[in-house]
C-alpha positions in Angstrom: 0.0 0.0 0.0 1.4 3.4 -0.9 0.9 6.3 1.3 0.1 9.6 -0.3 1.8 12.5 1.4 -0.7 14.8 3.1 0.0 18.5 2.8 -2.5 20.7 4.3 -3.7 23.8 2.5 -2.4 25.9 5.3 1.1 24.4 5.1 1.1 24.9 1.3 0.0 28.6 1.6 2.6 29.2 4.3 5.4 27.8 2.1 4.3 29.8 -0.8 4.1 32.9 1.3 7.7 32.4 2.5 8.8 32.0 -1.1 7.1 35.1 -2.3 8.5 37.0 0.7 12.0 36.0 -0.1 11.6 36.9 -3.8 10.2 40.3 -2.9 13.1 40.9 -0.5 15.5 40.3 -3.3 16.7 36.9 -2.3 15.9 35.3 -5.6 17.6 32.4 -7.2 21.3 32.7 -8.1 21.8 33.9 -11.6 18.7 36.1 -11.6 18.9 39.7 -12.8 19.9 42.3 -10.2 20.3 46.0 -10.3 22.9 48.0 -8.3 24.5 51.5 -7.9 28.2 51.4 -8.6 30.3 54.2 -7.1 33.3 55.0 -9.2 36.7 56.4 -8.2 39.5 58.0 -10.3 42.7 56.1 -10.6 45.7 57.3 -8.6 47.3 58.6 -11.9 44.1 60.6 -12.7 44.0 62.0 -9.2 47.7 63.0 -9.4 47.1 64.7 -12.8 44.2 66.6 -11.3 46.3 67.6 -8.3 49.3 68.7 -10.4 47.0 70.8 -12.6 45.5 72.4 -9.5 48.9 73.3 -8.1 50.0 74.7 -11.4 46.9 76.9 -11.7 47.3 78.0 -8.1 50.8 79.3 -9.0 49.6 81.0 -12.1 46.8 82.6 -10.0 49.4 83.9 -7.5 51.5 85.2 -10.3 48.5 87.0 -11.7 48.8 85.3 -15.1 45.3 83.8 -14.9 42.0 84.9 -13.4 40.3 82.9 -10.6 37.4 82.3 -13.0 39.7 80.9 -15.8 41.5 78.7 -13.3 38.2 77.3 -11.9 37.0 76.7 -15.4 40.2 74.8 -16.4 40.0 72.6 -13.3 36.3 71.9 -13.9 37.0 71.0 -17.6 39.8 68.6 -16.5 37.5 67.0 -13.9 34.8 66.5 -16.4 37.2 65.0 -18.9 38.6 62.6 -16.3 35.1 61.6 -15.1 34.0 61.0 -18.7 37.0 58.7 -19.3 36.2 57.0 -16.0 32.6 56.3 -17.0 33.7 55.0 -20.4 36.2 52.7 -18.9 33.9 51.5 -16.2 31.1 50.9 -18.8 33.5 48.8 -21.0 34.6 46.8 -17.9 31.0 46.2 -16.9 30.0 45.0 -20.3 33.0 42.7 -20.5 31.6 41.0 -17.3 28.1 40.7 -18.8 26.6 43.7 -17.0 24.4 46.3 -18.6 24.9 50.0 -17.7 21.4 51.4 -17.6 22.4 55.0 -16.7 25.1 57.2 -15.2 25.2 60.5 -13.3 28.0 62.6 -11.9 26.9 64.7 -8.9 28.4 68.3 -8.9 31.9 68.0 -7.4 31.5 64.3 -6.9 32.5 61.0 -8.6 30.4 59.3 -11.2 27.8 56.6 -10.4 26.5 53.9 -12.7 23.2 52.1 -12.5 24.1 48.5 -13.6 22.2 45.3 -13.9 23.2 41.7 -14.4 23.8 38.5 -12.6 24.8 38.5 -8.9 28.1 36.8 -9.8 28.9 39.5 -12.4 28.1 42.2 -9.8 30.4 40.6 -7.3 33.1 40.4 -9.9 32.5 44.1 -10.8 33.2 45.0 -7.1 36.8 43.8 -7.7 37.5 46.2 -10.5 39.9 49.0 -9.4 37.7 51.9 -10.5 34.7 50.6 -8.6 34.8 52.1 -5.0 31.6 50.3 -3.9 28.2 48.9 -4.9 24.9 49.5 -3.1 21.2 49.3 -3.8 19.7 50.8 -7.0 17.6 53.1 -4.7 20.7 55.1 -4.0 21.2 55.9 -7.7 17.5 57.0 -8.0 17.7 59.2 -4.9 20.8 61.0 -6.1 19.4 61.4 -9.6 16.2 62.9 -8.1 18.3 65.3 -5.9 20.3 66.3 -8.9 17.1 67.0 -10.9 15.6 69.0 -8.0 18.8 71.1 -7.8 18.7 71.7 -11.5 15.1 72.8 -11.3 15.9 75.2 -8.4 18.7 76.9 -10.3 16.6 77.4 -13.4 13.5 78.7 -11.5 15.3 81.2 -9.4 14.6 84.8 -10.5 17.5 86.9 -11.6 17.8 90.2 -10.0 
């Protein structure tokens, strides 16, 4: 005589509820698609280049051969150029690991951030890339993006006097 396993409806619903809860919490099966915010950092060479340029412009400013506004603009342009190169390199590295770069932002005066998606193992591998300072939840990217948009709206809606 074979015994049929008896699973009560209550037990079946409880097991399903736990499974749905874990899936909603982000604890899905390995290999599933995940999203994350990647914080990028300039290489030591790029930081040294920026620092050297800053020192040179400070000397030119003291000598009176350059205005404060021109010096500030040159530093800003170099920072933008280095950040653009960083985003390009980080995007290439992410794609080589099988990740997709969905978006990028660079907060004023800050380092670039990428919104990336892919497998958990690829995200873990991406954390070991030198230019990646850290990885956190995708909510972080969306919050910073929203703050940046609000700041841009405030500067465009302020009356000029």
